[in-house]
C-alpha positions as CSV (number, residue, x, y, z in Angstrom):
1,M,-8.6,-18.2,33.1
2,S,-9.2,-15.0,35.0
3,K,-8.1,-11.6,33.7
4,Q,-5.5,-11.4,36.5
5,Q,-4.1,-14.8,35.7
6,K,-3.7,-13.8,32.0
7,Q,-2.0,-10.6,33.0
8,V,0.5,-12.5,35.3
9,F,1.2,-14.9,32.5
10,I,1.8,-12.2,29.9
11,D,3.9,-10.2,32.3
12,H,6.0,-13.4,32.8
13,L,6.4,-13.8,29.0
14,M,7.4,-10.2,28.6
15,R,10.1,-10.5,31.3
16,E,11.4,-13.7,29.8
17,H,11.3,-12.9,26.1
18,N,10.8,-9.2,25.4
19,D,14.5,-8.4,24.7
20,S,14.9,-11.2,22.2
21,L,11.5,-10.4,20.7
22,V,12.4,-6.8,20.2
23,S,15.8,-7.8,18.8
24,F,14.1,-10.2,16.3
25,L,11.7,-7.5,15.2
26,T,14.4,-4.8,14.9
27,V,16.2,-7.1,12.4
28,K,13.0,-7.6,10.4
29,L,11.8,-3.9,10.5
30,R,15.3,-2.2,10.7
31,N,13.8,0.3,13.1
32,P,13.9,-0.1,16.9
33,Q,10.9,2.1,17.6
34,D,8.7,0.1,15.1
35,A,10.1,-3.1,16.6
36,A,9.0,-2.1,20.1
37,D,5.6,-1.0,18.8
38,V,5.0,-4.3,17.0
39,A,6.1,-6.3,20.1
40,Q,3.6,-4.3,22.2
41,E,0.9,-5.2,19.6
42,A,1.8,-8.9,19.7
43,Y,1.4,-8.9,23.5
44,V,-2.0,-7.2,23.2
45,K,-3.1,-9.9,20.7
46,L,-1.9,-12.6,23.1
47,L,-3.8,-10.9,25.9
48,S,-6.9,-11.1,23.8
49,H,-6.5,-14.8,23.5
50,D,-9.1,-16.7,25.6
51,D,-6.5,-18.8,27.5
52,P,-2.9,-18.1,26.5
53,Q,-1.5,-20.5,29.1
54,S,-3.3,-23.4,27.1
55,L,-1.1,-22.7,24.1
56,E,1.4,-25.5,23.4
57,N,4.2,-23.0,23.0
58,A,3.3,-19.5,24.0
59,R,6.7,-18.2,23.1
60,A,6.4,-19.5,19.5
61,Y,2.9,-18.2,19.2
62,L,4.1,-14.7,20.5
63,F,7.0,-14.6,17.9
64,Q,4.8,-15.8,15.0
65,T,2.2,-13.2,15.9
66,A,4.9,-10.6,16.1
67,A,6.4,-11.7,12.7
68,N,2.9,-11.5,11.1
69,L,2.4,-8.0,12.5
70,A,5.9,-7.0,11.2
71,I,5.0,-8.2,7.8
72,D,1.8,-6.1,7.9
73,R,4.0,-3.1,9.0
74,L,6.4,-3.6,6.1
75,R,3.5,-3.8,3.7
76,Q,2.1,-0.6,5.2
77,R,5.4,1.1,4.7
78,T,5.6,0.0,1.0
79,R,2.1,1.3,0.4
80,H,3.0,4.6,2.0
81,T,6.2,5.0,0.0
82,A,4.2,4.2,-3.3
83,Y,1.5,6.7,-2.3
84,V,4.1,9.4,-1.6
85,R,5.8,8.8,-4.9
86,T,2.5,8.8,-6.8
87,Q,1.4,12.1,-5.2
88,S,4.8,13.7,-5.9
89,A,4.6,12.6,-9.6
90,L,1.0,13.9,-9.8
91,A,2.1,17.2,-8.3
92,G,5.0,17.3,-10.8
93,Q,7.6,17.1,-8.0
94,T,10.6,14.8,-8.0
95,P,10.1,12.2,-5.3
96,A,12.8,12.2,-2.6
97,P,15.6,9.7,-3.3
98,G,15.8,6.5,-1.3
99,D,12.7,5.4,0.6
100,G,10.5,8.4,-0.1
101,A,11.4,10.1,3.2
102,P,9.7,13.4,3.7
103,T,11.5,16.7,3.1
104,P,11.8,19.2,6.0
105,E,9.2,21.3,4.3
106,R,6.7,18.4,4.1
107,T,7.4,17.5,7.7
108,A,6.7,21.1,8.8
109,A,3.5,21.2,6.8
110,A,2.4,17.8,8.2
111,K,3.0,19.1,11.7
112,Q,0.9,22.1,11.0
113,D,-1.9,19.9,9.5
114,L,-1.8,17.7,12.5
115,A,-2.1,20.7,14.9
116,R,-5.1,21.9,12.9
117,V,-6.7,18.5,13.1
118,M,-6.1,18.1,16.8
119,A,-7.5,21.6,17.4
120,A,-10.6,20.7,15.5
121,I,-11.0,17.4,17.5
122,R,-10.6,19.3,20.7
123,E,-13.6,21.5,19.7
124,L,-15.9,18.3,19.5
125,P,-18.2,17.4,22.4
126,P,-16.5,15.0,24.8
127,K,-18.4,11.8,23.8
128,C,-17.9,12.6,20.1
129,Q,-14.3,13.3,20.6
130,R,-13.7,10.1,22.6
131,V,-15.5,7.9,20.0
132,F,-13.5,9.5,17.1
133,L,-10.2,9.0,18.9
134,L,-11.0,5.4,19.9
135,H,-11.9,4.7,16.2
136,R,-9.2,6.6,14.4
137,G,-6.5,6.5,17.1
138,R,-6.8,3.1,18.6
139,H,-8.4,1.5,15.6
140,L,-11.4,0.0,17.6
141,T,-14.4,-1.2,15.6
142,Y,-17.8,0.5,16.0
143,D,-19.0,-2.6,18.0
144,Q,-16.0,-2.4,20.4
145,I,-16.6,1.4,21.0
146,A,-20.3,0.8,21.4
147,R,-19.7,-1.9,24.1
148,D,-16.9,0.1,25.9
149,M,-18.9,3.3,26.0
150,K,-22.3,1.7,26.4
151,L,-23.7,3.3,23.3
152,S,-25.5,1.8,20.3
153,V,-23.6,1.2,17.1
154,S,-25.8,3.7,15.4
155,M,-24.8,6.4,17.8
156,V,-21.2,5.6,17.4
157,E,-21.7,6.0,13.6
158,K,-23.4,9.3,14.2
159,Y,-20.5,10.6,16.4
160,I,-17.9,9.6,13.8
161,I,-19.8,11.2,11.0
162,E,-20.2,14.4,13.1
163,A,-16.5,14.4,13.9
164,L,-15.5,13.9,10.3
165,R,-17.8,16.6,9.1
166,H,-16.4,19.0,11.8
167,C,-12.9,18.3,10.9
168,R,-13.4,18.7,7.2
169,K,-15.2,22.0,7.7
170,R,-12.4,23.3,10.0
171,L,-9.7,22.2,7.7
172,S,-11.3,23.7,4.6
173,Q,-11.3,27.2,6.4
């Protein structure tokens, strides 16, 4: 199956089932934005399948993939909430009631930290910056990045180490 045929097939699935998929995921995740993100991830997974048209029931496969991704997202949320509560307890603070939602102060501090990290990343050489963002932002493996950028896996590792060192140095200042 050609890449274009795959794309046409996935586009058709999206047109036919995206609304019901996002509704299904919104019920599971209780968050429309997370539901849309997970639906998108499910389509990407389906696109990575060798021949999605050969699936006996592509819609069922899509929904099951999305359900599995939703479970992963819920587990991630649970871990994050537990982490926030643990860190609050260690710092002697009372955790926020409910789901551990961040306070306005924490949100502001996190935005400042993110701005500092992004500024540090922008200071990196272009290839190093791209490798780091592909790995940390898009969660690509070293092998995938090496193939995409026509680099050795060793060079990818070196770029990531360089980026981490630079970011740590800039954030500690």
